C-alpha positions in Angstrom: 56.9 -84.5 55.9 60.4 -86.0 55.7 59.9 -87.5 59.2 56.7 -89.2 58.1 58.3 -90.4 54.8 61.2 -91.9 56.6 59.2 -93.4 59.4 61.7 -92.0 62.0 62.7 -88.7 63.5 65.3 -86.5 61.9 68.9 -86.9 62.9 72.0 -84.7 62.6 73.0 -86.4 59.4 69.7 -85.4 57.7 70.6 -81.7 57.8 72.0 -81.6 54.3 68.8 -83.1 52.8 66.6 -80.7 54.8 68.7 -77.8 53.6 68.3 -78.9 50.0 64.5 -79.3 50.4 64.3 -75.8 51.9 66.3 -74.4 49.0 63.9 -76.1 46.5 60.9 -74.6 48.3 62.4 -71.1 48.3 63.2 -71.4 44.6 59.6 -72.5 43.8 57.8 -70.0 46.0 56.8 -72.7 48.4 54.9 -75.0 46.0 53.8 -78.3 47.6 55.1 -80.2 44.6 58.6 -78.9 45.3 58.3 -80.2 48.9 57.1 -83.6 47.7 59.8 -83.8 45.0 62.4 -82.8 47.5 61.4 -85.5 50.0 61.0 -88.3 47.4 64.4 -87.5 45.8 66.3 -87.0 49.0 69.1 -89.3 50.0 67.6 -90.3 53.3 64.4 -91.3 51.5 66.1 -93.0 48.6 68.4 -95.0 50.8 66.1 -95.8 53.7 66.1 -99.3 55.0 62.9 -101.1 55.4 62.8 -103.5 58.3 60.7 -106.5 57.5 58.8 -108.6 60.0 60.4 -111.8 61.2 59.2 -115.0 59.6 57.1 -115.8 62.7 55.3 -112.5 62.4 54.6 -112.5 58.6 51.1 -113.5 57.6 50.6 -116.8 55.9 49.8 -115.8 52.3 49.0 -119.3 51.1 45.4 -119.9 50.2 43.4 -121.8 52.7 41.9 -124.7 50.8 39.0 -126.4 52.4 38.5 -130.2 51.6 
């Protein structure tokens, strides 16, 4: 789930976040809400960078007005 939320694979520096999520799951007897909370509140998810499209690739959001 963390992989999906981050939009990338896990790396060595994600180990601490994964360990914390696992501990939360153990403490909550594996409740899904604990998994979701752990992912959303994890450092990798909170500090992820979103790469925006270049200006050439962004859609034109202005209204198309016909004369």
